[in-house]
N, C-alpha and C positions, 0 to 999 in steps of 0.2 A: 370822922377823922379829917384831919386837916390835910390840905393839899401839900403844904410844906413838909409835913411829917411824912406823908406818903412819898413825896419826891425825895426826901432825905433817905428814907428806907430803901427806895429803889436805887438811889445813887450808891448807898452802902452795899446793897446786894450786887449792883453792877460792878463796883470796884472789887468786891470779894470775888465775883465771877472772873474778872480780869486778872486779879492776883492769882487765883486758883489755876486759871488757864495758863498764865505766864509761868507759874511754878511747876505744874504737873503735866499739862497737855502740850504746851508749846515746845519744850525741849525734845520730847520724843518725835514730834512732827518735824522739827528742824533737823534732828538727827537722821530721821528716815529720808527726808529730802536731800540732805547732804550725802547720805549713803547712796541713794539712788543717783544723784548727780555724779558721785565718784565712780559708781559702776558704769554709768553711761560714758563718762570720760575714759575710763579704762577700756571699755568695749570699743569705743571709737579709736583709741590709741592702738589697741590690739588689732583692729580691722586695718588700720593704716600700716602697722608693722607687717601684718599678714599680706597686705597688698604689695608692700615693698619686697618682702621675702618671695612672694610669687613672681614678681618681676625679675628679681635676682636669680631665682631658680630657673626661670625661663631663659635668661641670658646664659646661665651656666649650662643649661641643657643644650642650648644652641651652640655654645662653644664646645661642649663635649661631643655633640653631633659632628661639628666641623672637624674636630680632632680625629674622631672615629673614621670619618670619610677619608681624611688624609692618610691615616694609618692603614685603612682598607686599601687605598690606592697603592701605598708602599708595599703592602703584603702581596697584592696582585702583581705588581711590577717585579718584585723579587721572585715570585713563583714563576712568572713568565721567563725571567732571566735564567732561573734554575732549570726550567723545562728546556729552554733553548740550549743551555749548556749540556744538559743530559742528552739531548738529541745529537749535538755535535760530538760528544764523547762516544755515544753509541755508533755514530757514523765512522769515527776514527777507529774504534775497535772493530767494526765490521770490515773496514778497508784493510786493517792489519790482518784480521782473521782471513779475509779473502786472499790477501797476498800470501799468507802462510799456507793456506790450502792450495793455492795455485802452485807454490813452490814445491809442496809435498807431492802434488799431482805430477809436476814436471819430473821430480826425482823418481816417482813411481814409474812414470812412462819411460824414463831413461833406464831404470833397472829392468823393466820388462823388455825394453828394446835390446839391452845387453844380453838378457836371458834368451831372448828370441834369436839374437845373433849367435850366441854360444850354442844354442840348440841346433841352429842351422849349420854351424861349423861342424858340430859333432855328426849330424846327419850327412853332411857333405863328405866328411872324412869316412863315415861308414859306407856311403855309396861309392866313394872312390876306391876304398879297399875291396868292396864287393865287385866293383867293375874290374879292378886289377886282378882279383882272384879268377874271374871268368876269363880274362884275357890270358893270364898265365896258366890257367888251368889247375892251379893248386891253391891250397889254403894258406893264407899268410897268418902267422901267429901274432895276434894283437898284443899280447904281453911282451913278446920278444921285440916287437917293432914299435913299442910305445914311444920311443924317442922320435921315430919317423912320424908317427901320428901326431904327437905334440907339435913337431915342427910344421907339419902340414896345417894343423889347426891355427897356428900363429900366422902362417902365411895368408891364410884365408881371412 
């Protein structure tokens, strides 16, 4: 065989191989590379978005935490004010109740004092009548002399 013919056959085989490769092998490889490149680009973009979302979530979380702390402080302050108000109300009610009880006690003391005075007056009247009976030596009719006894009680 001739070198030229061999070279020509090898050239035709090589060109056929190139054409076959360009027609059937190369497009799927290019497509696979493009798909892989797109996936990598999408992955990088997703990672970047995720990173940004993480930063935003961190900022939102920090802001929510700050708001929660402010709200917590407000709630605590309101609770303290309410507790102070309740204590003051309870003090006022206790003072009013104490005054009412003191007034009732004074009224009760005054009633008992009046009852004791009335009892003493009646006992004094009875002792006076008993003493007068002994002095006079006769019995005085209490029902007949009720006007005298009433007058005596009023004088005492």
